[in-house]
Backbone as CSV, one residue per row, in Angstrom:
resi,resn,N_x,N_y,N_z,CA_x,CA_y,CA_z,C_x,C_y,C_z
1,MET,4.272,32.001,-74.762,5.615,31.434,-74.698,5.914,30.885,-73.306
2,SER,5.586,31.669,-72.258,5.849,31.216,-70.888,5.024,29.987,-70.543
3,ASP,3.801,29.888,-71.102,2.974,28.706,-70.826,3.615,27.467,-71.409
4,ASP,4.178,27.592,-72.618,4.849,26.457,-73.236,6.076,26.040,-72.430
5,LEU,6.831,27.043,-71.941,7.993,26.725,-71.102,7.577,26.002,-69.822
6,ARG,6.487,26.465,-69.228,6.011,25.848,-67.974,5.572,24.398,-68.220
7,ARG,4.903,24.145,-69.366,4.492,22.776,-69.665,5.708,21.872,-69.847
8,ARG,6.708,22.353,-70.558,7.928,21.562,-70.758,8.632,21.318,-69.420
9,LEU,8.680,22.360,-68.584,9.316,22.208,-67.267,8.571,21.192,-66.408
10,ARG,7.252,21.286,-66.387,6.457,20.369,-65.573,6.646,18.934,-66.041
11,LEU,6.693,18.737,-67.396,6.873,17.393,-67.936,8.239,16.836,-67.545
12,LEU,9.286,17.647,-67.656,10.627,17.186,-67.283,10.712,16.839,-65.796
13,GLU,10.130,17.699,-64.962,10.184,17.451,-63.508,9.361,16.229,-63.113
14,ASP,8.239,16.013,-63.833,7.419,14.830,-63.514,8.137,13.539,-63.890
15,GLU,8.859,13.560,-64.996,9.523,12.345,-65.455,10.891,12.145,-64.804
16,TYR,11.434,13.190,-64.190,12.789,13.181,-63.662,13.064,12.028,-62.695
17,PRO,12.212,11.768,-61.692,12.556,10.723,-60.700,12.726,9.341,-61.303
18,ALA,12.029,9.041,-62.415,12.087,7.694,-62.989,13.238,7.525,-63.966
19,GLN,13.983,8.592,-64.292,15.059,8.524,-65.278,16.327,7.929,-64.674
20,PRO,17.152,7.276,-65.498,18.475,6.834,-65.027,19.314,8.046,-64.622
21,VAL,20.384,7.773,-63.878,21.199,8.860,-63.353,21.761,9.734,-64.465
22,VAL,22.263,9.094,-65.521,22.855,9.864,-66.630,21.800,10.765,-67.261
23,ALA,20.613,10.232,-67.482,19.542,11.027,-68.088,19.093,12.132,-67.138
24,GLN,19.105,11.834,-65.833,18.721,12.857,-64.850,19.659,14.060,-64.925
25,GLN,20.969,13.775,-65.120,21.929,14.877,-65.178,21.624,15.809,-66.343
26,ALA,21.297,15.231,-67.524,20.955,16.054,-68.693,19.644,16.785,-68.480
27,ASP,18.681,16.057,-67.896,17.381,16.684,-67.638,17.508,17.813,-66.635
28,LEU,18.377,17.644,-65.602,18.519,18.670,-64.582,19.054,19.969,-65.198
29,ARG,20.011,19.814,-66.155,20.522,21.021,-66.802,19.409,21.731,-67.573
30,GLU,18.557,20.938,-68.270,17.460,21.544,-69.040,16.414,22.152,-68.105
31,ILE,16.155,21.463,-67.001,15.186,21.980,-66.031,15.643,23.338,-65.500
32,ASN,16.896,23.444,-65.119,17.385,24.700,-64.558,17.456,25.800,-65.624
33,ARG,17.706,25.402,-66.909,17.682,26.411,-67.965,16.277,26.992,-68.122
34,LEU,15.281,26.092,-68.119,13.890,26.552,-68.251,13.483,27.404,-67.052
35,ARG,13.886,26.975,-65.849,13.526,27.729,-64.653,14.153,29.124,-64.680
36,ALA,15.401,29.184,-65.236,16.048,30.491,-65.324,15.272,31.410,-66.263
37,GLU,14.807,30.844,-67.397,14.043,31.661,-68.342,12.729,32.144,-67.712
38,LEU,12.194,31.322,-66.862,10.920,31.683,-66.210,11.138,32.518,-64.954
39,GLY,12.398,32.818,-64.632,12.676,33.619,-63.443,12.492,32.854,-62.138
40,MET,12.618,31.519,-62.207,12.442,30.668,-61.032,13.809,30.235,-60.513
41,PRO,13.961,29.982,-59.228,15.253,29.562,-58.684,15.650,28.184,-59.185
42,ALA,16.955,27.953,-59.300,17.466,26.647,-59.719,17.183,25.606,-58.647
43,VAL,17.232,24.341,-59.082,17.009,23.232,-58.154,18.216,22.323,-58.160
44,ASP,18.340,21.505,-57.093,19.446,20.554,-57.016,19.008,19.205,-57.553
45,ALA,19.850,18.187,-57.356,19.573,16.868,-57.922,18.314,16.227,-57.352
46,ARG,17.815,16.745,-56.241,16.564,16.225,-55.673,15.376,17.115,-56.023
47,LEU,15.645,18.060,-56.960,14.632,19.023,-57.391,14.171,19.934,-56.265
48,ARG,15.048,20.117,-55.277,14.774,21.091,-54.239,15.416,22.405,-54.625
49,GLU,14.709,23.488,-54.408,15.243,24.779,-54.774,16.535,25.042,-54.011
50,VAL,17.541,25.484,-54.735,18.844,25.741,-54.135,18.706,26.866,-53.108
51,GLY,19.302,26.614,-51.891,19.215,27.623,-50.823,18.015,27.423,-49.921
52,THR,17.157,26.455,-50.251,16.000,26.176,-49.400,16.342,25.024,-48.461
53,ALA,16.176,25.248,-47.182,16.502,24.210,-46.201,15.552,23.039,-46.349
54,ALA,16.105,21.875,-46.163,15.269,20.672,-46.216,14.267,20.703,-45.074
55,PRO,13.048,20.333,-45.373,12.039,20.352,-44.310,12.404,19.402,-43.174
56,VAL,12.245,19.874,-41.965,12.544,19.059,-40.782,11.286,18.311,-40.371
57,ALA,11.410,17.022,-40.372,10.242,16.211,-40.002,9.928,16.404,-38.530
58,GLU,8.673,16.629,-38.246,8.232,16.741,-36.859,8.377,15.391,-36.180
59,PRO,8.916,15.375,-34.955,9.014,14.079,-34.262,7.635,13.482,-34.041
60,ALA,7.576,12.205,-34.270,6.286,11.530,-34.098,5.859,11.571,-32.641
61,ALA,4.612,11.891,-32.438,4.083,11.937,-31.072,4.070,10.531,-30.492
62,PRO,4.493,10.400,-29.240,4.466,9.058,-28.642,3.035,8.552,-28.547
63,PRO,2.859,7.268,-28.702,1.502,6.733,-28.601,0.946,6.963,-27.202
64,PRO,-0.329,7.201,-27.085,-0.909,7.446,-25.761,-0.709,6.242,-24.848
65,LYS,-0.368,6.546,-23.601,-0.145,5.489,-22.628,-1.453,4.782,-22.303
66,ALA,-1.389,3.474,-22.341,-2.594,2.703,-22.042,-2.997,2.917,-20.587
67,VAL,-4.256,3.186,-20.373,-4.776,3.403,-19.024,-5.271,2.064,-18.480
68,ARG,-4.610,1.603,-17.415,-5.003,0.315,-16.838,-6.096,0.497,-15.801
69,ASP,-6.959,-0.478,-15.726,-8.065,-0.440,-14.770,-7.550,-0.914,-13.415
70,HIS,-7.438,0.019,-12.475,-6.919,-0.298,-11.142,-8.030,-0.306,-10.094
71,SER,-9.272,-0.378,-10.498,-10.367,-0.241,-9.527,-10.310,-1.316,-8.443
72,ALA,-10.049,-2.562,-8.820,-10.009,-3.647,-7.826,-8.830,-3.455,-6.878
73,ALA,-7.651,-3.161,-7.421,-6.468,-2.967,-6.573,-6.610,-1.728,-5.703
74,ARG,-7.220,-0.677,-6.240,-7.409,0.544,-5.456,-8.324,0.283,-4.257
75,ALA,-9.370,-0.516,-4.459,-10.279,-0.842,-3.360,-9.540,-1.612,-2.265
76,ILE,-8.655,-2.538,-2.662,-7.853,-3.282,-1.677,-6.944,-2.334,-0.921
77,TYR,-6.309,-1.423,-1.643,-5.380,-0.479,-1.014,-6.103,0.437,-0.033
78,GLN,-7.276,0.914,-0.403,-8.039,1.788,0.489,-8.481,1.034,1.737
79,ALA,-8.906,-0.226,1.568,-9.282,-1.043,2.733,-8.061,-1.287,3.628
80,TYR,-6.906,-1.480,3.020,-5.664,-1.661,3.775,-5.344,-0.415,4.597
81,ARG,-5.438,0.763,3.970,-5.147,2.008,4.683,-6.087,2.184,5.876
82,LYS,-7.361,1.885,5.668,-8.340,2.013,6.754,-8.019,1.048,7.892
83,LYS,-7.662,-0.175,7.546,-7.350,-1.169,8.574,-6.086,-0.796,9.332
84,VAL,-5.084,-0.300,8.624,-3.820,0.094,9.272,-4.063,1.239,10.259
85,GLU,-4.896,2.200,9.856,-5.198,3.322,10.752,-5.920,2.835,12.008
86,GLU,-6.855,1.924,11.830,-7.572,1.378,12.984,-6.625,0.585,13.878
87,LEU,-5.780,-0.245,13.264,-4.848,-1.054,14.041,-3.851,-0.197,14.814
88,ALA,-3.440,0.924,14.226,-2.449,1.783,14.882,-2.945,2.254,16.241
89,VAL,-4.228,2.587,16.339,-4.815,3.032,17.608,-4.783,1.899,18.626
90,HIS,-5.155,0.700,18.200,-5.189,-0.450,19.111,-3.782,-0.912,19.483
91,GLN,-2.846,-0.780,18.550,-1.464,-1.165,18.851,-0.836,-0.229,19.885
92,ALA,-1.115,1.070,19.753,-0.600,2.030,20.733,-1.209,1.753,22.112
93,TYR,-2.494,1.443,22.122,-3.187,1.115,23.379,-2.583,-0.138,24.008
94,ALA,-2.326,-1.152,23.196,-1.760,-2.397,23.713,-0.410,-2.142,24.374
95,GLU,0.418,-1.321,23.757,1.724,-1.006,24.331,1.581,-0.254,25.654
96,GLN,0.602,0.635,25.726,0.372,1.399,26.957,-0.049,0.474,28.102
97,VAL,-0.982,-0.432,27.819,-1.443,-1.360,28.867,-0.308,-2.280,29.293
98,ALA,0.453,-2.793,28.312,1.559,-3.690,28.651,2.589,-2.979,29.531
99,ALA,2.879,-1.721,29.214,3.838,-0.966,30.021,3.284,-0.674,31.409
100,ALA,1.989,-0.343,31.501,1.380,0.025,32.785,1.270,-1.162,33.735
101,THR,1.160,-2.371,33.165,0.988,-3.558,34.016,2.272,-4.380,34.123
102,ALA,3.365,-3.891,33.572,4.607,-4.669,33.545,5.257,-4.737,34.911
103,GLY,6.155,-5.687,35.052,6.912,-5.820,36.293,6.884,-7.236,36.812
104,HIS,7.689,-7.484,37.824,7.729,-8.799,38.468,7.006,-8.706,39.806
105,GLY,6.313,-9.765,40.121,5.620,-9.777,41.407,4.261,-9.106,41.323
106,ARG,4.023,-8.108,42.169,2.712,-7.459,42.237,2.478,-6.544,41.027
107,THR,1.199,-6.304,40.755,0.778,-5.526,39.578,0.095,-4.243,40.027
108,PRO,0.348,-3.106,39.367,-0.363,-1.871,39.692,-1.876,-2.062,39.537
109,VAL,-2.638,-1.615,40.497,-4.085,-1.838,40.503,-4.824,-0.857,39.587
110,ARG,-4.357,0.366,39.560,-5.096,1.375,38.790,-5.304,0.981,37.322
111,PRO,-4.260,0.560,36.567,-4.519,0.167,35.178,-5.472,-1.020,35.065
112,LEU,-5.396,-1.945,36.024,-6.323,-3.078,36.005,-7.770,-2.615,36.123
113,ALA,-7.974,-1.538,36.880,-9.333,-1.061,37.168,-9.855,-0.053,36.164
114,THR,-8.957,0.630,35.419,-9.417,1.782,34.620,-8.989,1.780,33.159
115,MET,-8.126,0.850,32.748,-7.612,0.913,31.366,-8.369,0.027,30.390
116,GLY,-9.473,-0.564,30.821,-10.270,-1.395,29.926,-11.186,-0.562,29.035
117,THR,-12.052,-1.220,28.309,-12.973,-0.561,27.385,-13.823,0.471,28.109
118,GLY,-13.865,1.682,27.546,-14.683,2.739,28.130,-14.197,3.230,29.477
119,GLY,-12.940,2.983,29.816,-12.423,3.406,31.112,-12.765,2.458,32.243
120,GLY,-13.328,1.296,31.906,-13.652,0.295,32.927,-12.478,-0.631,33.175
121,PRO,-12.715,-1.776,33.823,-11.610,-2.679,34.165,-11.126,-3.457,32.950
122,LEU,-9.878,-3.875,33.010,-9.379,-4.826,32.024,-10.053,-6.162,32.264
123,ARG,-10.560,-6.758,31.183,-11.282,-8.022,31.306,-10.565,-9.125,30.545
124,CYS,-10.733,-10.328,31.036,-10.145,-11.494,30.388,-10.769,-11.668,29.005
125,ASP,-9.935,-11.855,27.999,-10.432,-11.999,26.632,-11.126,-13.334,26.408
126,LEU,-10.973,-14.279,27.321,-11.652,-15.559,27.149,-12.970,-15.598,27.907
127,CYS,-12.930,-15.325,29.216,-14.151,-15.446,30.017,-14.887,-14.121,30.181
128,GLY,-14.228,-13.001,29.881,-14.877,-11.698,29.970,-14.944,-11.116,31.362
129,LYS,-14.364,-11.777,32.346,-14.437,-11.284,33.724,-13.227,-10.412,34.055
130,PRO,-13.384,-9.444,34.975,-12.253,-8.586,35.349,-11.219,-9.361,36.159
131,ILE,-10.073,-8.728,36.335,-8.978,-9.322,37.096,-9.270,-9.172,38.588
132,VAL,-8.981,-10.227,39.349,-9.283,-10.267,40.784,-7.982,-10.155,41.578
133,LEU,-8.024,-9.351,42.653,-6.836,-9.123,43.478,-6.659,-10.237,44.504
134,GLU,-5.427,-10.367,44.962,-5.098,-11.398,45.954,-4.354,-10.753,47.118
135,GLY,-4.763,-11.073,48.349,-4.070,-10.599,49.544,-4.679,-9.324,50.102
136,GLY,-4.499,-9.157,51.439,-4.958,-7.950,52.109,-6.471,-7.833,52.180
137,ALA,-6.933,-6.618,52.413,-8.373,-6.373,52.578,-9.146,-6.576,51.296
138,SER,-8.482,-6.548,50.132,-9.158,-6.676,48.840,-8.999,-8.068,48.239
139,HIS,-8.633,-9.033,49.057,-8.474,-10.396,48.559,-9.787,-10.904,47.968
140,GLY,-9.719,-11.401,46.727,-10.904,-11.947,46.084,-11.826,-10.899,45.490
141,VAL,-11.424,-9.634,45.503,-12.265,-8.551,44.994,-11.772,-8.154,43.604
142,ALA,-12.705,-7.919,42.677,-12.321,-7.478,41.330,-11.606,-6.135,41.416
143,ALA,-10.623,-5.919,40.535,-9.776,-4.729,40.610,-10.581,-3.439,40.557
144,ASP,-11.622,-3.376,39.694,-12.380,-2.128,39.573,-13.189,-1.837,40.830
145,ALA,-13.737,-2.902,41.451,-14.509,-2.711,42.686,-13.586,-2.298,43.826
146,ALA,-12.411,-2.923,43.890,-11.465,-2.575,44.948,-10.968,-1.141,44.769
147,TRP,-10.719,-0.751,43.555,-10.235,0.608,43.285,-11.305,1.654,43.595
148,ALA,-12.540,1.358,43.250,-13.628,2.298,43.542,-13.782,2.492,45.041
149,ARG,-13.535,1.454,45.783,-13.684,1.526,47.235,-12.495,2.201,47.907
150,ASP,-11.298,2.021,47.332,-10.105,2.558,48.000,-9.029,2.891,46.968
151,PRO,-9.201,3.968,46.171,-8.177,4.337,45.185,-6.936,4.899,45.873
152,ARG,-5.791,4.336,45.558,-4.557,4.794,46.197,-3.445,4.866,45.165
153,ASP,-2.739,5.968,45.114,-1.595,6.100,44.218,-0.531,5.072,44.583
154,GLY,0.025,4.453,43.579,1.104,3.494,43.799,0.653,2.153,44.336
155,TRP,-0.647,1.892,44.362,-1.153,0.634,44.918,-0.832,-0.521,43.963
156,GLU,-0.193,-1.549,44.515,0.102,-2.755,43.756,-0.438,-3.955,44.503
157,SER,-0.782,-4.997,43.751,-1.386,-6.169,44.388,-0.976,-7.439,43.648
158,TRP,-0.992,-8.547,44.392,-0.897,-9.847,43.743,-2.215,-10.112,43.016
159,ILE,-2.184,-10.988,42.029,-3.373,-11.296,41.228,-3.821,-12.716,41.561
160,LEU,-5.079,-12.854,41.960,-5.624,-14.158,42.302,-5.770,-15.004,41.025
161,GLY,-5.065,-16.093,40.983,-5.135,-16.971,39.816,-4.199,-16.595,38.684
162,GLY,-3.488,-15.485,38.834,-2.511,-15.111,37.812,-3.061,-14.206,36.716
163,LEU,-2.172,-13.556,36.000,-2.528,-12.613,34.937,-1.518,-12.733,33.802
164,VAL,-2.025,-12.821,32.580,-1.183,-12.844,31.381,-1.583,-11.674,30.492
165,VAL,-0.595,-10.859,30.140,-0.808,-9.754,29.206,-0.046,-10.098,27.927
166,GLU,-0.759,-10.198,26.795,-0.149,-10.612,25.531,-0.347,-9.543,24.458
167,ILE,0.645,-9.434,23.571,0.498,-8.646,22.351,0.388,-9.642,21.202
168,GLN,-0.717,-9.604,20.478,-0.961,-10.559,19.400,-0.109,-10.247,18.163
169,THR,-0.182,-11.130,17.171,0.618,-10.967,15.960,0.260,-9.695,15.193
170,ASN,-0.946,-9.189,15.367,-1.318,-7.928,14.707,-1.090,-6.715,15.610
171,GLY,-0.418,-6.937,16.758,-0.059,-5.833,17.643,-1.143,-5.411,18.613
172,THR,-2.243,-6.171,18.719,-3.338,-5.787,19.616,-3.249,-6.543,20.945
173,LEU,-4.016,-6.081,21.925,-3.906,-6.537,23.318,-4.768,-7.763,23.617
174,ARG,-4.229,-8.646,24.480,-5.019,-9.732,25.054,-4.705,-9.818,26.546
175,ILE,-5.747,-9.973,27.343,-5.644,-10.141,28.794,-6.276,-11.486,29.160
176,TYR,-5.563,-12.283,29.948,-6.097,-13.589,30.345,-5.839,-13.847,31.829
177,HIS,-6.752,-14.567,32.447,-6.493,-15.134,33.763,-5.544,-16.313,33.596
178,GLY,-4.676,-16.509,34.604,-3.832,-17.694,34.599,-2.352,-17.377,34.607
179,TYR,-1.551,-18.446,34.523,-0.094,-18.355,34.481,0.398,-19.015,33.188
180,PRO,1.449,-18.472,32.557,1.926,-19.052,31.301,2.260,-20.536,31.394
181,ALA,2.754,-20.986,32.545,3.123,-22.392,32.694,2.083,-23.166,33.497
182,GLY,0.890,-22.619,33.605,-0.150,-23.260,34.417,-0.864,-24.388,33.696
183,GLY,-1.949,-24.869,34.307,-2.694,-25.997,33.775,-3.529,-25.641,32.553
184,ALA,-3.962,-26.690,31.841,-4.683,-26.518,30.586,-6.053,-25.897,30.762
185,ARG,-6.598,-25.889,31.978,-7.942,-25.345,32.201,-7.927,-23.837,32.409
186,GLN,-6.756,-23.239,32.554,-6.688,-21.793,32.745,-7.124,-21.063,31.466
187,CYS,-7.609,-19.839,31.662,-8.053,-19.055,30.507,-6.922,-18.846,29.503
188,CYS,-5.714,-18.530,29.978,-4.604,-18.251,29.045,-4.247,-19.479,28.235
189,GLN,-4.265,-20.673,28.862,-3.919,-21.886,28.136,-5.010,-22.275,27.136
190,ARG,-6.243,-22.116,27.521,-7.356,-22.426,26.610,-7.363,-21.466,25.421
191,ALA,-7.084,-20.190,25.690,-7.043,-19.210,24.607,-5.889,-19.494,23.652
192,SER,-4.741,-19.862,24.208,-3.581,-20.168,23.378,-3.862,-21.351,22.463
193,LYS,-4.525,-22.355,22.990,-4.881,-23.523,22.181,-5.846,-23.133,21.071
194,ALA,-6.833,-22.295,21.407,-7.807,-21.862,20.407,-7.131,-21.072,19.283
195,HIS,-6.166,-20.228,19.647,-5.452,-19.453,18.629,-4.615,-20.364,17.724
196,ARG,-3.962,-21.356,18.314,-3.162,-22.286,17.502,-4.049,-23.031,16.509
197,GLU,-5.206,-23.469,16.979,-6.121,-24.197,16.098,-6.670,-23.295,14.995
198,ALA,-6.956,-22.041,15.348,-7.485,-21.105,14.346,-6.446,-20.814,13.273
199,ARG,-5.189,-20.625,13.675,-4.131,-20.377,12.703,-3.919,-21.582,11.791
200,ALA,-3.982,-22.789,12.387,-3.775,-24.007,11.597,-4.901,-24.205,10.586
201,ALA,-6.107,-23.787,10.957,-7.266,-23.975,10.073,-7.439,-22.836,9.076
202,PHE,-6.637,-21.793,9.247,-6.836,-20.609,8.399,-6.448,-20.893,6.949
203,VAL,-7.299,-20.447,6.036,-7.035,-20.533,4.599,-7.230,-19.138,4.014
204,SER,-6.226,-18.638,3.353,-6.301,-17.283,2.794,-7.401,-17.198,1.740
205,ARG,-8.124,-16.089,1.760,-9.169,-15.839,0.761,-8.717,-14.793,-0.257
206,MET,-7.421,-14.699,-0.455,-6.902,-13.726,-1.415,-7.315,-14.126,-2.832
207,PRO,-7.961,-13.224,-3.575,-8.363,-13.549,-4.950,-7.153,-13.840,-5.823
208,PRO,-7.282,-14.762,-6.779,-6.154,-15.057,-7.672,-5.705,-13.794,-8.422
209,GLY,-4.405,-13.671,-8.600,-3.866,-12.538,-9.346,-3.712,-11.260,-8.560
210,THR,-4.039,-11.285,-7.260,-3.974,-10.066,-6.450,-2.566,-9.456,-6.396
211,PRO,-1.489,-10.233,-6.209,-0.157,-9.609,-6.160,0.172,-8.811,-7.424
212,ALA,-0.152,-9.362,-8.592,0.143,-8.657,-9.849,-0.710,-7.392,-9.974
213,LEU,-1.983,-7.483,-9.584,-2.860,-6.305,-9.644,-2.339,-5.197,-8.739
214,LEU,-1.936,-5.568,-7.519,-1.435,-4.574,-6.576,-0.138,-3.950,-7.075
215,LEU,0.752,-4.764,-7.609,2.033,-4.248,-8.071,1.844,-3.270,-9.238
216,ALA,0.940,-3.602,-10.160,0.667,-2.696,-11.282,0.072,-1.387,-10.783
217,PHE,-0.849,-1.476,-9.831,-1.476,-0.267,-9.276,-0.450,0.604,-8.557
218,LEU,0.372,0.000,-7.718,1.358,0.759,-6.952,2.400,1.405,-7.863
219,THR,2.760,0.712,-8.950,3.722,1.270,-9.906,3.180,2.538,-10.543
220,ASP,1.894,2.523,-10.921,1.277,3.706,-11.534,0.941,4.771,-10.493
221,GLU,0.548,4.349,-9.301,0.119,5.289,-8.266,1.297,6.030,-7.637
222,PHE,2.438,5.352,-7.508,3.613,5.948,-6.874,4.823,5.843,-7.814
223,PRO,4.835,6.631,-8.916,5.917,6.509,-9.896,7.281,6.949,-9.361
224,ASP,7.292,7.691,-8.253,8.559,8.165,-7.700,9.251,7.107,-6.836
225,ARG,8.588,5.991,-6.579,9.191,4.952,-5.750,9.884,3.910,-6.629
226,THR,10.779,3.150,-6.018,11.518,2.125,-6.758,10.698,0.843,-6.845
227,GLY,11.129,-0.033,-7.751,10.451,-1.319,-7.878,10.513,-2.123,-6.592
228,ARG,11.629,-2.027,-5.884,11.755,-2.747,-4.607,10.747,-2.218,-3.595
229,GLU,10.560,-0.904,-3.567,9.579,-0.307,-2.642,8.166,-0.718,-3.013
230,HIS,7.878,-0.781,-4.310,6.546,-1.222,-4.743,6.289,-2.661,-4.277
231,ARG,7.279,-3.538,-4.458,7.095,-4.937,-4.064,6.957,-5.077,-2.549
232,ALA,7.741,-4.299,-1.797,7.654,-4.370,-0.334,6.275,-3.926,0.153
233,LEU,5.740,-2.856,-0.432,4.426,-2.379,-0.028,3.350,-3.384,-0.421
234,ALA,3.470,-3.974,-1.597,2.498,-4.993,-2.017,2.507,-6.170,-1.043
235,ASP,3.696,-6.603,-0.618,3.794,-7.707,0.349,3.146,-7.327,1.681
236,THR,3.360,-6.078,2.121,2.759,-5.622,3.384,1.242,-5.610,3.290
237,ILE,0.709,-5.112,2.181,-0.746,-5.067,1.996,-1.322,-6.470,2.029
238,ILE,-0.675,-7.395,1.336,-1.161,-8.782,1.302,-1.119,-9.390,2.698
239,ASP,-0.048,-9.108,3.447,0.075,-9.652,4.800,-1.035,-9.124,5.711
240,VAL,-1.289,-7.811,5.647,-2.312,-7.205,6.512,-3.717,-7.664,6.129
241,MET,-3.975,-7.764,4.828,-5.330,-8.016,4.367,-5.694,-9.499,4.273
242,TYR,-4.690,-10.372,4.074,-5.035,-11.764,3.760,-4.374,-12.803,4.661
243,SER,-3.520,-12.377,5.607,-2.955,-13.346,6.545,-3.935,-13.589,7.698
244,TYR,-3.612,-14.565,8.526,-4.447,-14.859,9.695,-4.555,-13.617,10.576
245,ASP,-5.789,-13.263,10.962,-6.041,-12.056,11.744,-6.719,-12.443,13.059
246,PRO,-6.045,-12.242,14.207,-6.655,-12.596,15.491,-7.724,-11.623,15.964
247,GLY,-7.924,-10.513,15.251,-8.950,-9.548,15.662,-8.418,-8.518,16.635
248,LEU,-9.350,-7.772,17.258,-8.971,-6.648,18.111,-9.001,-6.956,19.600
249,GLY,-9.704,-7.975,20.015,-9.756,-8.300,21.439,-10.884,-7.602,22.173
250,VAL,-11.069,-8.003,23.425,-12.167,-7.479,24.270,-11.876,-6.072,24.754
251,ASN,-10.666,-5.813,25.164,-10.301,-4.519,25.735,-9.954,-3.534,24.625
252,ARG,-10.628,-2.399,24.637,-10.464,-1.409,23.567,-10.060,-0.056,24.139
253,PRO,-9.314,0.723,23.373,-8.934,2.057,23.848,-10.143,2.972,23.947
254,THR,-10.101,3.876,24.917,-11.179,4.842,25.078,-11.016,5.936,24.017
255,PRO,-12.065,6.240,23.224,-11.940,7.279,22.196,-11.520,8.600,22.821
256,THR,-10.639,9.332,22.102,-10.176,10.623,22.622,-10.955,11.759,21.961
């Protein structure tokens, strides 16, 4: 008897969804009568057991984030970091030399004789020769030779032929013989002309698409920064890596 009831119940429940609303109402009453005879809980109009909570759909998992290939941009960024670290040492050195040799009139001799590469004399970035003193017993003598012969605290001297101390666009040091307003044959004037010509002839070798690659990399690498910060850093990297670079110069800081 129970098997026959179960077959009738299964048939009614299987056909129930396709029935018109009026027929569903009659079928639902018969379904619940059969379920009662079988000791089964009643169901509602959706054939869900009365008192049973509707199943809660699990939220769909977000699709996995696409992993972008940043290898090219990362290599540029790492090269930028290395260059910035190297430049920082030379920029600090340039400021030290400029401060040590600053002033009007005579120039302190000690920095001229000892602040160059390896603790030697400062040398002209064009001709490579040291700075020569003017006046007194050391007239016409290179600063390092004069200092070795007679080191004196506070010693200042005129410079034979003039001296120009420059900080380049990348913050590094340049030393030249001559005067800023002097003739075209002076080392400082010849060097200035060479730099102007080099800048005019410079053509960036930045690979196409580099700004977009860098911006995408920086966005993923530094998610805590703003879009404006990402763009500013990308511009700085491009400027350091792909703008005209005058180099480091002849005079270098002594390793510490």
